[in-house]
C-alpha angles and dihedrals in degrees: 000000000000121000123230089244091057091048092050093052091048090049091049091052091049091048090052091049091049092049089051093058113108116250127210134188119258118236109254090233092054090044091054092047092051091048092049091048093048091050091047091052091048092050091046091053092048093048092048093048093125092051090048091052091048092048091051090047090052094046097043104034120008101043095046091048091050092048092047091048092049093049092047092049091050091047092052091047092048094050093046092048093048093047090049089056092056096049 
């Protein structure tokens, strides 16, 4: 297990390495394109808010419940079938 002291020294080294990286100016045209694209993505996400909520609901609630129900049903069937063989 790493100590906090070790983590801090590693973080300090990484910070120093990042500060040592050369920086360069971004071309104004590229800057404008990136900004337009970022805004378009943000607007798209806001407009598709309902779809985003539905997707999260599916991923975090409905799909896990369906998988759990399927596994539980299979487990019950498997135990009943196995116990029927031994009767």
